[in-house]
N, CA, C and O atoms as a printed pandas DataFrame, in Angstrom:
     atom_number atom_name residue_name chain_id  residue_number  x_coord  y_coord  z_coord
0              1         N          MET        A               1   55.311   17.694   65.166
1              2        CA          MET        A               1   56.415   17.931   66.042
2              3         C          MET        A               1   57.724   17.288   65.473
3              4         O          MET        A               1   57.776   16.084   65.223
4              5         N          ASN        A               2   58.647   18.031   65.302
5              6        CA          ASN        A               2   59.975   17.552   64.820
6              7         C          ASN        A               2   61.035   17.653   65.812
7              8         O          ASN        A               2   61.790   18.624   65.850
8              9         N          VAL        A               3   61.112   16.602   66.670
9             10        CA          VAL        A               3   61.946   16.633   67.803
10            11         C          VAL        A               3   63.411   16.189   67.440
11            12         O          VAL        A               3   63.614   15.222   66.705
12            13         N          LYS        A               4   64.364   16.898   67.959
13            14        CA          LYS        A               4   65.803   16.573   67.732
14            15         C          LYS        A               4   66.304   15.686   68.839
15            16         O          LYS        A               4   66.986   14.695   68.579
16            17         N          THR        A               5   65.974   16.030   70.092
17            18        CA          THR        A               5   66.378   15.214   71.259
18            19         C          THR        A               5   65.389   15.416   72.367
19            20         O          THR        A               5   64.585   16.346   72.319
20            21         N          THR        A               6   65.431   14.538   73.398
21            22        CA          THR        A               6   64.549   14.650   74.529
22            23         C          THR        A               6   65.451   14.701   75.822
23            24         O          THR        A               6   66.435   13.981   75.994
24            25         N          VAL        A               7   65.012   15.591   76.654
25            26        CA          VAL        A               7   65.671   15.740   78.021
26            27         C          VAL        A               7   64.624   15.644   79.099
27            28         O          VAL        A               7   63.592   16.306   78.990
28            29         N          VAL        A               8   64.834   14.843   80.155
29            30        CA          VAL        A               8   63.953   14.778   81.268
30            31         C          VAL        A               8   64.814   15.384   82.422
31            32         O          VAL        A               8   65.989   15.072   82.610
32            33         N          CYS        A               9   64.128   16.264   83.160
33            34        CA          CYS        A               9   64.824   16.864   84.344
34            35         C          CYS        A               9   64.089   16.422   85.529
35            36         O          CYS        A               9   62.859   16.386   85.527
36            37         N          LEU        A              10   64.836   16.064   86.603
37            38        CA          LEU        A              10   64.212   15.579   87.852
38            39         C          LEU        A              10   64.910   16.323   89.004
39            40         O          LEU        A              10   66.116   16.552   88.917
40            41         N          PRO        A              11   64.212   16.702   90.061
41            42        CA          PRO        A              11   64.840   17.322   91.232
42            43         C          PRO        A              11   65.405   16.209   92.111
43            44         O          PRO        A              11   64.863   15.110   92.233
44            45         N          VAL        A              12   66.577   16.592   92.734
45            46        CA          VAL        A              12   67.222   15.723   93.714
46            47         C          VAL        A              12   67.555   16.538   94.977
47            48         O          VAL        A              12   67.779   17.747   94.922
48            49         N          ARG        A              13   67.577   15.845   96.083
49            50        CA          ARG        A              13   67.854   16.556   97.364
50            51         C          ARG        A              13   69.374   16.603   97.647
51            52         O          ARG        A              13   69.801   17.566   98.285
52            53         N          ASN        A              14   70.206   15.663   97.234
53            54        CA          ASN        A              14   71.554   15.631   97.527
54            55         C          ASN        A              14   72.394   15.131   96.346
55            56         O          ASN        A              14   72.436   13.931   96.078
56            57         N          LEU        A              15   73.045   16.032   95.658
57            58        CA          LEU        A              15   73.756   15.564   94.387
58            59         C          LEU        A              15   74.823   14.522   94.695
59            60         O          LEU        A              15   74.976   13.581   93.916
60            61         N          ASP        A              16   75.535   14.637   95.741
61            62        CA          ASP        A              16   76.615   13.587   96.012
62            63         C          ASP        A              16   75.931   12.234   96.197
63            64         O          ASP        A              16   76.320   11.273   95.533
64            65         N          LEU        A              17   74.960   12.119   97.043
65            66        CA          LEU        A              17   74.186   10.849   97.219
66            67         C          LEU        A              17   73.659   10.268   95.813
67            68         O          LEU        A              17   73.796    9.092   95.476
68            69         N          THR        A              18   73.085   11.189   95.103
69            70        CA          THR        A              18   72.554   10.843   93.823
70            71         C          THR        A              18   73.639   10.325   92.868
71            72         O          THR        A              18   73.459    9.296   92.217
72            73         N          LEU        A              19   74.760   11.042   92.791
73            74        CA          LEU        A              19   75.841   10.662   91.931
74            75         C          LEU        A              19   76.365    9.247   92.366
75            76         O          LEU        A              19   76.529    8.377   91.511
76            77         N          THR        A              20   76.612    9.028   93.608
77            78        CA          THR        A              20   76.969    7.697   94.108
78            79         C          THR        A              20   76.013    6.682   93.704
79            80         O          THR        A              20   76.405    5.645   93.169
80            81         N          PHE        A              21   74.725    6.924   93.934
81            82        CA          PHE        A              21   73.667    5.943   93.568
82            83         C          PHE        A              21   73.693    5.562   92.143
83            84         O          PHE        A              21   73.719    4.370   91.835
84            85         N          TYR        A              22   73.687    6.529   91.221
85            86        CA          TYR        A              22   73.636    6.215   89.785
86            87         C          TYR        A              22   74.913    5.580   89.279
87            88         O          TYR        A              22   74.886    4.802   88.326
88            89         N          LYS        A              23   76.053    5.910   89.919
89            90        CA          LYS        A              23   77.269    5.210   89.518
90            91         C          LYS        A              23   77.296    3.765   90.045
91            92         O          LYS        A              23   77.459    2.797   89.301
92            93         N          GLU        A              24   77.125    3.682   91.381
93            94        CA          GLU        A              24   77.261    2.310   92.015
94            95         C          GLU        A              24   76.116    1.422   91.721
95            96         O          GLU        A              24   76.367    0.277   91.345
96            97         N          ALA        A              25   74.890    1.811   91.846
97            98        CA          ALA        A              25   73.710    0.959   91.701
98            99         C          ALA        A              25   73.449    0.681   90.262
99           100         O          ALA        A              25   73.146   -0.455   89.899
100          101         N          LEU        A              26   73.563    1.740   89.375
101          102        CA          LEU        A              26   73.136    1.486   87.966
102          103         C          LEU        A              26   74.295    1.429   86.944
103          104         O          LEU        A              26   74.093    1.132   85.767
104          105         N          GLY        A              27   75.515    1.724   87.438
105          106        CA          GLY        A              27   76.669    1.532   86.600
106          107         C          GLY        A              27   76.862    2.629   85.589
107          108         O          GLY        A              27   77.581    2.427   84.610
108          109         N          PHE        A              28   76.253    3.786   85.776
109          110        CA          PHE        A              28   76.549    4.947   84.907
110          111         C          PHE        A              28   77.918    5.483   85.247
111          112         O          PHE        A              28   78.116    6.089   86.300
112          113         N          SER        A              29   78.856    5.260   84.359
113          114        CA          SER        A              29   80.258    5.653   84.619
114          115         C          SER        A              29   80.552    7.006   83.953
115          116         O          SER        A              29   81.479    7.687   84.390
116          117         N          ASP        A              30   79.843    7.409   82.963
117          118        CA          ASP        A              30   80.103    8.647   82.269
118          119         C          ASP        A              30   79.044    9.728   82.609
119          120         O          ASP        A              30   78.299   10.198   81.750
120          121         N          ILE        A              31   79.024   10.092   83.904
121          122        CA          ILE        A              31   78.027   11.154   84.376
122          123         C          ILE        A              31   78.737   12.434   84.264
123          124         O          ILE        A              31   79.818   12.562   84.840
124          125         N          GLN        A              32   78.207   13.442   83.542
125          126        CA          GLN        A              32   78.702   14.769   83.572
126          127         C          GLN        A              32   78.187   15.485   84.763
127          128         O          GLN        A              32   76.990   15.485   85.050
128          129         N          VAL        A              33   79.153   16.135   85.496
129          130        CA          VAL        A              33   78.740   16.825   86.696
130          131         C          VAL        A              33   79.003   18.292   86.460
131          132         O          VAL        A              33   80.111   18.684   86.094
132          133         N          GLU        A              34   77.911   19.159   86.684
133          134        CA          GLU        A              34   78.091   20.569   86.785
134          135         C          GLU        A              34   77.643   21.031   88.153
135          136         O          GLU        A              34   77.148   20.231   88.947
136          137         N          GLU        A              35   77.809   22.309   88.439
137          138        CA          GLU        A              35   77.602   22.770   89.759
138          139         C          GLU        A              35   76.341   22.355   90.516
139          140         O          GLU        A              35   76.393   22.066   91.712
140          141         N          GLU        A              36   75.242   22.329   89.832
141          142        CA          GLU        A              36   74.017   21.989   90.456
142          143         C          GLU        A              36   73.223   20.926   89.711
143          144         O          GLU        A              36   72.011   20.789   89.873
144          145         N          MET        A              37   73.971   20.161   88.870
145          146        CA          MET        A              37   73.196   19.184   88.007
146          147         C          MET        A              37   74.125   18.027   87.629
147          148         O          MET        A              37   75.332   18.217   87.478
148          149         N          LEU        A              38   73.556   16.835   87.478
149          150        CA          LEU        A              38   74.201   15.628   86.959
150          151         C          LEU        A              38   73.493   15.325   85.624
151          152         O          LEU        A              38   72.267   15.372   85.524
152          153         N          MET        A              39   74.330   15.007   84.583
153          154        CA          MET        A              39   73.703   14.680   83.312
154          155         C          MET        A              39   74.109   13.254   82.886
155          156         O          MET        A              39   75.286   12.899   82.815
156          157         N          LEU        A              40   73.082   12.484   82.614
157          158        CA          LEU        A              40   73.231   11.048   82.185
158          159         C          LEU        A              40   72.750   10.972   80.820
159          160         O          LEU        A              40   71.742   11.588   80.476
160          161         N          GLU        A              41   73.436   10.228   80.003
161          162        CA          GLU        A              41   72.986    9.994   78.633
162          163         C          GLU        A              41   72.531    8.546   78.510
163          164         O          GLU        A              41   73.312    7.626   78.754
164          165         N          LEU        A              42   71.301    8.344   78.142
165          166        CA          LEU        A              42   70.667    7.090   77.905
166          167         C          LEU        A              42   70.426    7.021   76.366
167          168         O          LEU        A              42   70.522    8.055   75.704
168          169         N          PRO        A              43   70.125    5.870   75.797
169          170        CA          PRO        A              43   69.783    5.808   74.425
170          171         C          PRO        A              43   68.620    6.700   74.158
171          172         O          PRO        A              43   67.527    6.479   74.678
172          173         N          LYS        A              44   68.851    7.783   73.294
173          174        CA          LYS        A              44   67.817    8.675   72.789
174          175         C          LYS        A              44   67.223    9.509   73.898
175          176         O          LYS        A              44   66.133   10.043   73.695
176          177         N          LEU        A              45   67.867    9.677   75.099
177          178        CA          LEU        A              45   67.357   10.481   76.168
178          179         C          LEU        A              45   68.473   10.969   77.038
179          180         O          LEU        A              45   69.398   10.249   77.413
180          181         N          SER        A              46   68.331   12.242   77.339
181          182        CA          SER        A              46   69.262   12.880   78.336
182          183         C          SER        A              46   68.484   13.043   79.612
183          184         O          SER        A              46   67.365   13.556   79.596
184          185         N          LEU        A              47   69.066   12.606   80.746
185          186        CA          LEU        A              47   68.445   12.720   82.094
186          187         C          LEU        A              47   69.270   13.759   82.881
187          188         O          LEU        A              47   70.463   13.570   83.119
188          189         N          PHE        A              48   68.613   14.845   83.271
189          190        CA          PHE        A              48   69.300   15.839   84.093
190          191         C          PHE        A              48   68.735   15.741   85.567
191          192         O          PHE        A              48   67.551   15.981   85.803
192          193         N          LEU        A              49   69.573   15.404   86.473
193          194        CA          LEU        A              49   69.241   15.269   87.831
194          195         C          LEU        A              49   69.753   16.607   88.494
195          196         O          LEU        A              49   70.951   16.842   88.656
196          197         N          MET        A              50   68.740   17.458   88.861
197          198        CA          MET        A              50   69.093   18.789   89.267
198          199         C          MET        A              50   68.876   19.032   90.767
199          200         O          MET        A              50   67.872   18.622   91.349
200          201         N          LYS        A              51   69.830   19.694   91.350
201          202        CA          LYS        A              51   69.714   20.024   92.775
202          203         C          LYS        A              51   68.338   20.836   92.936
203          204         O          LYS        A              51   67.946   21.617   92.068
204          205         N          LYS        A              52   67.682   20.595   94.057
205          206        CA          LYS        A              52   66.332   21.084   94.208
206          207         C          LYS        A              52   66.253   22.581   93.902
207          208         O          LYS        A              52   65.335   22.999   93.196
208          209         N          GLU        A              53   67.178   23.403   94.404
209          210        CA          GLU        A              53   67.108   24.777   94.178
210          211         C          GLU        A              53   67.248   25.170   92.723
211          212         O          GLU        A              53   66.581   26.100   92.270
212          213         N          ALA        A              54   68.087   24.495   91.993
213          214        CA          ALA        A              54   68.233   24.681   90.537
214          215         C          ALA        A              54   66.980   24.280   89.807
215          216         O          ALA        A              54   66.523   24.981   88.905
216          217         N          PHE        A              55   66.413   23.136   90.201
217          218        CA          PHE        A              55   65.187   22.700   89.590
218          219         C          PHE        A              55   64.041   23.718   89.823
219          220         O          PHE        A              55   63.291   24.009   88.891
220          221         N          GLU        A              56   63.908   24.223   90.960
221          222        CA          GLU        A              56   62.946   25.206   91.325
222          223         C          GLU        A              56   63.061   26.445   90.419
223          224         O          GLU        A              56   62.077   26.930   89.861
224          225         N          ALA        A              57   64.299   26.932   90.297
225          226        CA          ALA        A              57   64.506   28.142   89.405
226          227         C          ALA        A              57   64.115   27.807   87.970
227          228         O          ALA        A              57   63.564   28.647   87.259
228          229         N          TYR        A              58   64.400   26.582   87.549
229          230        CA          TYR        A              58   64.057   26.211   86.174
230          231         C          TYR        A              58   62.495   26.051   86.039
231          232         O          TYR        A              58   61.915   26.519   85.059
232          233         N          SER        A              59   61.846   25.402   87.005
233          234        CA          SER        A              59   60.442   25.175   86.869
234          235         C          SER        A              59   59.624   26.445   87.047
235          236         O          SER        A              59   58.520   26.556   86.514
236          237         N          LYS        A              60   60.140   27.362   87.764
237          238        CA          LYS        A              60   59.411   28.681   87.914
238          239         C          LYS        A              60   59.231   29.367   86.590
239          240         O          LYS        A              60   58.300   30.157   86.435
240          241         N          LYS        A              61   60.112   29.088   85.596
241          242        CA          LYS        A              61   59.926   29.712   84.235
242          243         C          LYS        A              61   58.587   29.303   83.609
243          244         O          LYS        A              61   58.061   29.995   82.737
244          245         N          ALA        A              62   58.054   28.184   84.062
245          246        CA          ALA        A              62   56.834   27.708   83.593
246          247         C          ALA        A              62   55.687   27.981   84.618
247          248         O          ALA        A              62   54.555   27.526   84.460
248          249         N          GLY        A              63   56.040   28.719   85.631
249          250        CA          GLY        A              63   55.080   29.105   86.672
250          251         C          GLY        A              63   54.751   28.007   87.644
251          252         O          GLY        A              63   53.691   28.038   88.269
252          253         N          LEU        A              64   55.650   27.011   87.796
253          254        CA          LEU        A              64   55.366   25.871   88.694
254          255         C          LEU        A              64   56.502   25.768   89.751
255          256         O          LEU        A              64   57.556   26.397   89.657
256          257         N          GLY        A              65   56.203   24.945   90.734
257          258        CA          GLY        A              65   57.227   24.686   91.780
258          259         C          GLY        A              65   57.807   23.313   91.645
259          260         O          GLY        A              65   57.701   22.691   90.589
260          261         N          THR        A              66   58.436   22.816   92.724
261          262        CA          THR        A              66   59.089   21.559   92.758
262          263         C          THR        A              66   58.322   20.526   93.595
263          264         O          THR        A              66   57.870   20.804   94.706
264          265         N          GLN        A              67   58.196   19.332   93.019
265          266        CA          GLN        A              67   57.567   18.320   93.765
266          267         C          GLN        A              67   58.360   17.068   93.720
267          268         O          GLN        A              67   58.847   16.697   92.652
268          269         N          PHE        A              68   58.520   16.391   94.819
269          270        CA          PHE        A              68   59.205   15.060   94.816
270          271         C          PHE        A              68   58.094   14.039   94.873
271          272         O          PHE        A              68   57.004   14.359   95.345
272          273         N          PRO        A              69   58.324   12.819   94.412
273          274        CA          PRO        A              69   57.308   11.761   94.496
274          275         C          PRO        A              69   56.883   11.612   95.973
275          276         O          PRO        A              69   57.711   11.657   96.882
276          277         N          GLY        A              70   55.630   11.442   96.166
277          278        CA          GLY        A              70   55.077   11.352   97.541
278          279         C          GLY        A              70   54.116   10.197   97.607
279          280         O          GLY        A              70   54.461    9.026   97.443
280          281         N          ALA        A              71   52.829   10.616   97.870
281          282        CA          ALA        A              71   51.806    9.581   98.040
282          283         C          ALA        A              71   51.504    8.833   96.722
283          284         O          ALA        A              71   51.012    7.706   96.769
284          285         N          GLY        A              72   51.785    9.430   95.559
285          286        CA          GLY        A              72   51.524    8.816   94.310
286          287         C          GLY        A              72   52.703    8.847   93.408
287          288         O          GLY        A              72   53.796    9.192   93.857
288          289         N          VAL        A              73   52.551    8.507   92.162
289          290        CA          VAL        A              73   53.632    8.549   91.145
290          291         C          VAL        A              73   53.198    9.478   90.072
291          292         O          VAL        A              73   52.104    9.382   89.516
292          293         N          GLY        A              74   54.089   10.383   89.798
293          294        CA          GLY        A              74   53.796   11.359   88.714
294          295         C          GLY        A              74   54.410   10.960   87.407
295          296         O          GLY        A              74   53.983   11.444   86.358
296          297         N          MET        A              75   55.432   10.064   87.425
297          298        CA          MET        A              75   56.163    9.666   86.230
298          299         C          MET        A              75   56.844    8.329   86.476
299          300         O          MET        A              75   57.212    8.039   87.614
300          301         N          ILE        A              76   57.021    7.521   85.470
301          302        CA          ILE        A              76   57.785    6.332   85.492
302          303         C          ILE        A              76   58.760    6.379   84.375
303          304         O          ILE        A              76   58.379    6.633   83.233
304          305         N          ILE        A              77   59.987    6.146   84.656
305          306        CA          ILE        A              77   61.080    6.021   83.640
306          307         C          ILE        A              77   61.183    4.541   83.323
307          308         O          ILE        A              77   61.519    3.730   84.186
308          309         N          SER        A              78   60.902    4.213   82.130
309          310        CA          SER        A              78   60.905    2.772   81.728
310          311         C          SER        A              78   62.016    2.535   80.749
311          312         O          SER        A              78   62.174    3.279   79.781
312          313         N          CYS        A              79   62.802    1.486   80.998
313          314        CA          CYS        A              79   63.906    1.114   80.194
314          315         C          CYS        A              79   63.794   -0.308   79.731
315          316         O          CYS        A              79   63.531   -1.197   80.540
316          317         N          ALA        A              80   63.987   -0.558   78.441
317          318        CA          ALA        A              80   64.031   -1.966   77.972
318          319         C          ALA        A              80   65.418   -2.501   78.174
319          320         O          ALA        A              80   66.397   -1.875   77.770
320          321         N          MET        A              81   65.509   -3.615   78.775
321          322        CA          MET        A              81   66.823   -4.216   79.104
322          323         C          MET        A              81   67.186   -5.328   78.083
323          324         O          MET        A              81   66.338   -5.817   77.336
324          325         N          MET        A              82   68.483   -5.699   78.090
325          326        CA          MET        A              82   68.894   -6.772   77.157
326          327         C          MET        A              82   68.648   -8.150   77.665
327          328         O          MET        A              82   68.657   -9.077   76.855
328          329         N          SER        A              83   68.429   -8.372   78.930
329          330        CA          SER        A              83   68.234   -9.779   79.381
330          331         C          SER        A              83   67.506   -9.701   80.768
331          332         O          SER        A              83   67.451   -8.647   81.401
332          333         N          LYS        A              84   66.972  -10.832   81.189
333          334        CA          LYS        A              84   66.391  -10.939   82.505
334          335         C          LYS        A              84   67.439  -10.744   83.551
335          336         O          LYS        A              84   67.164  -10.166   84.602
336          337         N          GLU        A              85   68.667  -11.222   83.288
337          338        CA          GLU        A              85   69.749  -11.130   84.219
338          339         C          GLU        A              85   70.092   -9.628   84.469
339          340         O          GLU        A              85   70.397   -9.201   85.582
340          341         N          ASP        A              86   70.015   -8.857   83.337
341          342        CA          ASP        A              86   70.265   -7.445   83.471
342          343         C          ASP        A              86   69.279   -6.740   84.426
343          344         O          ASP        A              86   69.667   -5.875   85.210
344          345         N          VAL        A              87   67.987   -7.136   84.336
345          346        CA          VAL        A              87   66.966   -6.654   85.197
346          347         C          VAL        A              87   67.288   -7.065   86.678
347          348         O          VAL        A              87   67.265   -6.222   87.574
348          349         N          ASP        A              88   67.584   -8.363   86.906
349          350        CA          ASP        A              88   67.873   -8.772   88.225
350          351         C          ASP        A              88   69.072   -8.185   88.811
351          352         O          ASP        A              88   69.059   -7.792   89.978
352          353         N          ASN        A              89   70.134   -8.100   88.056
353          354        CA          ASN        A              89   71.388   -7.528   88.533
354          355         C          ASN        A              89   71.151   -6.006   88.908
355          356         O          ASN        A              89   71.580   -5.560   89.972
356          357         N          ALA        A              90   70.514   -5.291   88.079
357          358        CA          ALA        A              90   70.197   -3.899   88.447
358          359         C          ALA        A              90   69.407   -3.744   89.738
359          360         O          ALA        A              90   69.718   -2.883   90.561
360          361         N          LEU        A              91   68.381   -4.580   89.917
361          362        CA          LEU        A              91   67.597   -4.489   91.072
362          363         C          LEU        A              91   68.350   -4.915   92.373
363          364         O          LEU        A              91   68.058   -4.404   93.455
364          365         N          GLU        A              92   69.257   -5.797   92.255
365          366        CA          GLU        A              92   70.100   -6.144   93.374
366          367         C          GLU        A              92   71.000   -5.078   93.706
367          368         O          GLU        A              92   71.165   -4.750   94.881
368          369         N          ASN        A              93   71.662   -4.449   92.649
369          370        CA          ASN        A              93   72.529   -3.272   92.983
370          371         C          ASN        A              93   71.786   -2.074   93.555
371          372         O          ASN        A              93   72.325   -1.324   94.370
372          373         N          VAL        A              94   70.618   -1.915   93.144
373          374        CA          VAL        A              94   69.768   -0.805   93.664
374          375         C          VAL        A              94   69.602   -1.009   95.175
375          376         O          VAL        A              94   69.811   -0.096   95.975
376          377         N          SER        A              95   69.233   -2.191   95.521
377          378        CA          SER        A              95   68.978   -2.489   96.949
378          379         C          SER        A              95   70.256   -2.318   97.793
379          380         O          SER        A              95   70.167   -1.925   98.956
380          381         N          LYS        A              96   71.348   -2.584   97.272
381          382        CA          LYS        A              96   72.654   -2.436   97.997
382          383         C          LYS        A              96   73.098   -0.999   98.100
383          384         O          LYS        A              96   73.966   -0.684   98.914
384          385         N          ASN        A              97   72.504   -0.073   97.263
385          386        CA          ASN        A              97   73.097    1.221   97.242
386          387         C          ASN        A              97   72.074    2.372   97.537
387          388         O          ASN        A              97   72.222    3.448   96.959
388          389         N          GLY        A              98   71.129    2.198   98.342
389          390        CA          GLY        A              98   70.214    3.191   98.781
390          391         C          GLY        A              98   68.960    3.399   98.063
391          392         O          GLY        A              98   68.228    4.334   98.389
392          393         N          GLY        A              99   68.637    2.569   97.071
393          394        CA          GLY        A              99   67.395    2.591   96.365
394          395         C          GLY        A              99   66.407    1.659   97.047
395          396         O          GLY        A              99   66.723    0.925   97.984
396          397         N          THR        A             100   65.182    1.735   96.515
397          398        CA          THR        A             100   64.076    0.866   97.067
398          399         C          THR        A             100   63.622   -0.094   96.021
399          400         O          THR        A             100   63.328    0.335   94.905
400          401         N          VAL        A             101   63.545   -1.357   96.301
401          402        CA          VAL        A             101   62.943   -2.354   95.318
402          403         C          VAL        A             101   61.769   -2.895   96.029
403          404         O          VAL        A             101   61.948   -3.629   97.000
404          405         N          PRO        A             102   60.520   -2.578   95.605
405          406        CA          PRO        A             102   59.314   -3.091   96.313
406          407         C          PRO        A             102   59.167   -4.591   96.213
407          408         O          PRO        A             102   58.803   -5.236   97.196
408          409         N          ASN        A             103   59.429   -5.146   95.095
409          410        CA          ASN        A             103   59.281   -6.632   94.867
410          411         C          ASN        A             103   60.234   -7.113   93.856
411          412         O          ASN        A             103   60.818   -6.320   93.116
412          413         N          LYS        A             104   60.421   -8.449   93.795
413          414        CA          LYS        A             104   61.277   -9.013   92.815
414          415         C          LYS        A             104   60.629   -8.897   91.432
415          416         O          LYS        A             104   59.406   -8.808   91.332
416          417         N          ALA        A             105   61.429   -8.898   90.376
417          418        CA          ALA        A             105   60.928   -8.819   89.059
418          419         C          ALA        A             105   60.121  -10.074   88.790
419          420         O          ALA        A             105   60.389  -11.154   89.317
420          421         N          THR        A             106   59.099   -9.877   87.929
421          422        CA          THR        A             106   58.225  -11.021   87.546
422          423         C          THR        A             106   57.798  -10.868   86.084
423          424         O          THR        A             106   58.013   -9.832   85.455
424          425         N          ILE        A             107   57.174  -11.960   85.559
425          426        CA          ILE        A             107   56.575  -11.912   84.245
426          427         C          ILE        A             107   55.294  -11.210   84.375
427          428         O          ILE        A             107   54.485  -11.559   85.234
428          429         N          ASP        A             108   55.058  -10.204   83.543
429          430        CA          ASP        A             108   53.825   -9.445   83.412
430          431         C          ASP        A             108   52.773  -10.323   82.705
431          432         O          ASP        A             108   52.889  -10.500   81.492
432          433         N          GLU        A             109   51.798  -10.862   83.357
433          434        CA          GLU        A             109   50.834  -11.764   82.791
434          435         C          GLU        A             109   49.907  -11.074   81.807
435          436         O          GLU        A             109   49.336  -11.741   80.944
436          437         N          THR        A             110   49.739   -9.776   81.903
437          438        CA          THR        A             110   48.850   -9.014   80.999
438          439         C          THR        A             110   49.508   -8.658   79.704
439          440         O          THR        A             110   48.979   -8.869   78.613
440          441         N          TYR        A             111   50.713   -8.094   79.871
441          442        CA          TYR        A             111   51.340   -7.580   78.586
442          443         C          TYR        A             111   52.558   -8.310   78.199
443          444         O          TYR        A             111   53.120   -8.018   77.143
444          445         N          GLY        A             112   53.047   -9.313   79.031
445          446        CA          GLY        A             112   54.210  -10.049   78.765
446          447         C          GLY        A             112   55.497   -9.351   79.120
447          448         O          GLY        A             112   55.432   -8.169   79.458
448          449         N          GLY        A             113   56.607   -9.939   79.077
449          450        CA          GLY        A             113   57.834   -9.388   79.512
450          451         C          GLY        A             113   58.160   -9.647   80.912
451          452         O          GLY        A             113   57.296  -10.011   81.709
452          453         N          TYR        A             114   59.373   -9.470   81.230
453          454        CA          TYR        A             114   59.878   -9.596   82.531
454          455         C          TYR        A             114   60.190   -8.220   83.137
455          456         O          TYR        A             114   61.062   -7.507   82.640
456          457         N          ILE        A             115   59.488   -7.853   84.193
457          458        CA          ILE        A             115   59.524   -6.502   84.697
458          459         C          ILE        A             115   59.810   -6.373   86.156
459          460         O          ILE        A             115   59.306   -7.139   86.978
460          461         N          GLY        A             116   60.654   -5.360   86.489
461          462        CA          GLY        A             116   60.954   -5.008   87.857
462          463         C          GLY        A             116   60.958   -3.538   88.046
463          464         O          GLY        A             116   61.187   -2.780   87.103
464          465         N          TYR        A             117   60.705   -3.111   89.269
465          466        CA          TYR        A             117   60.572   -1.647   89.577
466          467         C          TYR        A             117   61.575   -1.308   90.705
467          468         O          TYR        A             117   61.930   -2.158   91.520
468          469         N          PHE        A             118   62.002   -0.073   90.718
469          470        CA          PHE        A             118   62.755    0.443   91.862
470          471         C          PHE        A             118   62.528    1.955   91.935
471          472         O          PHE        A             118   62.038    2.589   91.000
472          473         N          SER        A             119   62.882    2.457   93.009
473          474        CA          SER        A             119   62.905    3.943   93.283
474          475         C          SER        A             119   64.283    4.406   93.621
475          476         O          SER        A             119   64.961    3.717   94.383
476          477         N          ASP        A             120   64.740    5.479   93.135
477          478        CA          ASP        A             120   66.037    6.037   93.471
478          479         C          ASP        A             120   65.926    6.666   94.863
479          480         O          ASP        A             120   64.836    6.680   95.436
480          481         N          PRO        A             121   67.001    7.176   95.411
481          482        CA          PRO        A             121   66.959    7.793   96.747
482          483         C          PRO        A             121   65.997    8.922   96.940
483          484         O          PRO        A             121   65.591    9.210   98.066
484          485         N          ASP        A             122   65.599    9.612   95.793
485          486        CA          ASP        A             122   64.599   10.673   95.873
486          487         C          ASP        A             122   63.200   10.242   95.511
487          488         O          ASP        A             122   62.302   11.074   95.382
488          489         N          GLY        A             123   63.004    8.915   95.343
489          490        CA          GLY        A             123   61.658    8.415   95.128
490          491         C          GLY        A             123   61.196    8.353   93.664
491          492         O          GLY        A             123   60.041    8.036   93.380
492          493         N          HIS        A             124   62.126    8.665   92.733
493          494        CA          HIS        A             124   61.763    8.604   91.262
494          495         C          HIS        A             124   61.705    7.136   90.871
495          496         O          HIS        A             124   62.636    6.363   91.097
496          497         N          LEU        A             125   60.570    6.787   90.273
497          498        CA          LEU        A             125   60.300    5.415   89.973
498          499         C          LEU        A             125   60.819    4.993   88.555
499          500         O          LEU        A             125   60.624    5.681   87.553
500          501         N          TRP        A             126   61.457    3.873   88.558
501          502        CA          TRP        A             126   61.993    3.296   87.389
502          503         C          TRP        A             126   61.339    1.889   87.126
503          504         O          TRP        A             126   61.040    1.139   88.055
504          505         N          GLU        A             127   61.146    1.592   85.857
505          506        CA          GLU        A             127   60.681    0.295   85.468
506          507         C          GLU        A             127   61.735   -0.312   84.569
507          508         O          GLU        A             127   62.176    0.368   83.642
508          509         N          LEU        A             128   62.172   -1.550   84.776
509          510        CA          LEU        A             128   63.119   -2.268   84.018
510          511         C          LEU        A             128   62.369   -3.445   83.279
511          512         O          LEU        A             128   61.756   -4.294   83.926
512          513         N          VAL        A             129   62.438   -3.466   81.948
513          514        CA          VAL        A             129   61.667   -4.427   81.239
514          515         C          VAL        A             129   62.560   -5.255   80.306
515          516         O          VAL        A             129   63.328   -4.714   79.511
516          517         N          TYR        A             130   62.439   -6.543   80.425
517          518        CA          TYR        A             130   63.091   -7.404   79.407
518          519         C          TYR        A             130   61.886   -7.933   78.537
519          520         O          TYR        A             130   61.171   -8.845   78.954
520          521         N          PRO        A             131   61.688   -7.336   77.328
521          522        CA          PRO        A             131   60.479   -7.631   76.548
522          523         C          PRO        A             131   60.250   -9.110   76.333
523          524         O          PRO        A             131   61.169   -9.927   76.370
524          525         N          GLN        A             132   59.014   -9.411   76.112
525          526        CA          GLN        A             132   58.612  -10.886   75.890
526          527         C          GLN        A             132   59.281  -11.268   74.526
527          528         O          GLN        A             132   59.270  -10.521   73.548
528          529         N          GLN        A             133   59.850  -12.478   74.558
529          530        CA          GLN        A             133   60.509  -12.958   73.410
530          531         C          GLN        A             133   59.549  -13.948   72.699
531          532         O          GLN        A             133   58.903  -14.791   73.321
532          533         N          ASP        A             134   59.499  -13.788   71.345
533          534        CA          ASP        A             134   58.604  -14.699   70.637
534          535         C          ASP        A             134   59.309  -15.963   70.231
535          536         O          ASP        A             134   58.699  -16.842   69.623
């Protein structure tokens, strides 16, 4: 497989709420806004947050429907952070801006690293990791 770029598409219920969350909680200042989609550029990844109806039209091309996270987790977006403080600051901002933080970040005893989790307003799960330093 010779991949040029990677795009992840996620459904959202309310574009305005999602735009505010990703700007205020996570500090994404350069979000491209189209009629039914928000586009965020992360290192080596484009994240398209699509209005539910637009996502459904897109996923029907593959013969599938739309599902939001519910009883389980279908995907985790994991980001390596530059410091423990970056992890803690992001989790604090998430809590203040409509996201859910189940627990404080901790050291992962099995794999190492400082890890925290949060869900955005639509329930999409993020993992923030400050890798173990040797």
